[in-house]
N, C-alpha and C positions, 0 to 999 in steps of 0.2 A: 504494499499499499504506499509506504513512504517513498519507495522508488518511483511509483507511478505519479505521486504528487510532485516530486522534484522534476520528473520528466515533463509534466504538464506545465509547470512554471517556466521551465527552460524553453519549451515550445512557444509559450505565450510571449516570452521575451524576444524570441527570434521574430515572431510575427509582427510585434509592435515596432521593433527596430527596423524591420524591412518596410513597414508602412511609412515610417518617418523618412527613411531614405528615398523611397519611391516618390513620396509626396514632395519632398524638397526638389527632387529632380524634375518632377512634372510641373511644379509651380514655376521653376526657373526656365524650363524649356521654352515656353511660348516667347519669352523675351529674347532669349538667345537665338531661337529658331527664326523669329521675325527679323532680327538683326542680320542673321546670315542670309535669310531670304532676300532682304532689301539689298544687302551687299552684292548677292549674286545677280539680282535684277539690275543694279546700277553699274556693275563692273564693266559690261561691254561699252556702255555710253561713256563712263568715266575713262575707260581705256582709250576709246577713240579720241576723247577730249585731250587726254594726256599725250597721245600720239601726235595730235595736231599741234599742241604747244611745244613738244620736243622735236618736231620734224625738222628736216634740214632744207626746207623749201627756200630759205633765204641764203643758202651757202654761196650762191653766186655772187653775193656782195663782196666776197673775198677777191674777186677779179678787179674791183675798184679799190678806192682808198676810204670810202665812206660807207659804213653799214646802214646808215639812215637813208641811203639813196634807193628807196623801195620802189619807185615808179619807173626806174630805168629798165630797159629791156636789152640793152647792150652794155657789156662790161669789159673794158679794156684791161689788159695786163701788160706791163712793160718790164723788159730785162735788158741789161747791158751784157753783151757778148763780145769780148775783145773791144774792137773799135766800132761796134755796131749797137744801135738801139733797135730792139725788136719789139714791136707792138702786136699783141694778139687780141682779136675781138671775138668775144663769145656771147651767146645768148643765155637765157635762163637754164636751158638744158645742156649747157657747155658745148653747143654746136657752133662752128665758126660762122661769123657774120661777115658776109662778103658782098652784100648788096648795098652799096653806098652811092649817094648822089655826088656829082662833081660840085664842089663848093669853091668858087673863085679859082677855077682851073685845076684844082687838085682834089683828090679823094680824101686826103688827110692833111691837116695842119698840126704839127707837133710843136707846142710851145714849151721850152725848157728854161727854167729859172732857178738860179742857185739860191740857197736858203738865206743868203745875205742880200739877195736881189741885185747883185752887182753883175752877174752873168745872165745874158738873155740870148736865146736862140729861137729862131722860127724855121723849123725844118719841115720837109715834105717827104715822108717815108714812101717808098715804092712797095707795091704789092709783090710778094715773092711766093705766096701760096694762099689758098682760100682763107680769108680772115687774118692773114699774117703780113705785116708791113715792116720794112727795114730801112734805116737811115744811117749813114756814116756819122761819127762824132769824134771829136778830140777834146772831150770834157776833162778838166782837171779833177783830181780826187776831191770828193766832198759829197754833200747831200743836196739833192735837187728836187724841185717840184715839177711835175710833168702834167701838161694839160693836152688831152687828145681831142682835137676839134674836128668832128665828123658830122655828116648828115646821113644817118641810115634811112633806108627806104622802108616805110611802114612799121618802123620800130621806134619806141620812145627813147629819147636819149638827151641827157643834159651833162655838161662838162663838170667833172669832179676832179680835184687835184689828186695826184698820186705821188708818193715819195719814192725816190730812187737814189741808192747809194752807189757812187762810183769809186772803185778802189777800196783799199783797206782803211777807210776813214775811222780813226779810233774814237773820235768824239765829234759831236755836232758843233758847228760854229754858232755864235749867238744869232738870234733872229735879226731881221732887217732893222737898222736904226734909221728910220725915215725922218727927214726934217723937211717941212714945207719949203718949197722952192723960193729962192730969192732972186735967182738969175733965170729969167724966162727966155734967154737965148742960148742955144747950144751949138757948138761948132765941131764939125767932123770933116776932115779932109778938105778944108776950105769952104765947106757949105755951112751956112748959118740958118738955123731954123728957130723961129721965135713963136712961142705960144701966146696968143693975144686974147684968150678968152676972158670976158669981163668978170665972171663969178662962177663959183662952184657950189651947188646946193642940191639937196635931195628933194627940194620942192618941185622940181620939174626936170626936163631934159637939159643936159649940160651941153652947150655949144662949144666944141673944141675947134678953134680957128688957128691956122698956122701960116706964117709968112716965111717964104724960103728965099734966101739971098745967095746968089752964086750959081743958080741953075734952075731949070724948070723940072718939076716932077714928071716922070714918065709913067706910062701904064705898067703896073706891077701886079701880076695875078688878077688881071681884070679890073683894076681900080687905080686911082691916082695915089694911093697910099693905104696903109693899114695902121690901126691903133689898137694896141693890146693894153689892158688895164688890170692890175691885180692889187687887192687890198693888202694891208700890212700883215694880216694873219695868213695871207696866201691861200685863202679859201674861196674868195670871190674872183671870178674871171669874166672879163668883158672883152669882146673882140668886135670892133666896129669899123665900118668902111665909109668913104666919103659920101656926102649927101648929093653930090653932083659930079659931073665929069670935067668941070672947069677949074674949081678951086678946092684946095685940100681942107675942107670943112667937115667935121664929123659931129654926130649927135650921140651922146651917151647918157644912159639913165642909171642913177645910183639909188639904192634902197636904204643905205645906211651911211650916217656921217662917219668921218674918220680919214685916215691918211691912205693914199693910194699912189702907186707908182705906175706911170704910163710910159710906153715906148711907141713913139711915132716912127713908122717905117716908110721911107721914100726911096724910090729909085732915081738916082741922080747921076748923070754921066755914064749910064749903063751899069751902075753898081747899086746895090741896096744897102742903105745905111739906116741905123736906128738911133733916135734922139730921145734920151730918157728925161722925164720930168716927174717930180713929186708934187702932188696936189692934195689939198685939204678940202674935203667935202663937208660943208656945214649943214646945220638943220634948216 
């Protein structure tokens, strides 16, 4: 009898313990199960969202110098190979871009400016393969900003600066130390060019008027001259041409006040010369 009573109590203890264990499991399971069910339900959507956020759709920006340039459909890359500058044009899928319009007699204008803004080159690379252009150079060792001026067919493109190191340049020079111009006449090889513009402001188009003494400007790349303008941060690039075929007069529009350096290019006596000026654009 005693053994039976003990066995009965033991059985009862097991049943009660099992009841509480199962009850606890059952009471908690709806919450955990609902959470797991929601997670399973959301995982594909969340995964797709994460995939979209972490995708490499914008990797093509590496072909340029500015990752914020999201509207561009053409992305230049430039390399120095011995005494050559090689420019490769790629689209969003890394396919060569080879369909360009002729712009002032050339498919590509390559503007090269040293980081101190003392060296200026206006080159015209030649096509050597689909989407690949090449130009000779004799640049000194140092850091340069490169501006690829092209007009692609049916593809959006805006010029963005790219950095290029020439040689084993151990350190960068300091940036440009621009001082507003005091002498508005520049002389090169006996030719005097004077910038006679009355004012420089962001309030409207700036009229750039030049007087040339010692020669008459000749047609150069389909115009009487070219003016390239770059701000002191070397981020803004402006390339303008004469407003007529009689006088070397240019219109330029500025969106920000500050210091800018411009190079006026004229063909005189059969050769092309550039005349640099530093201007201050006011509010």
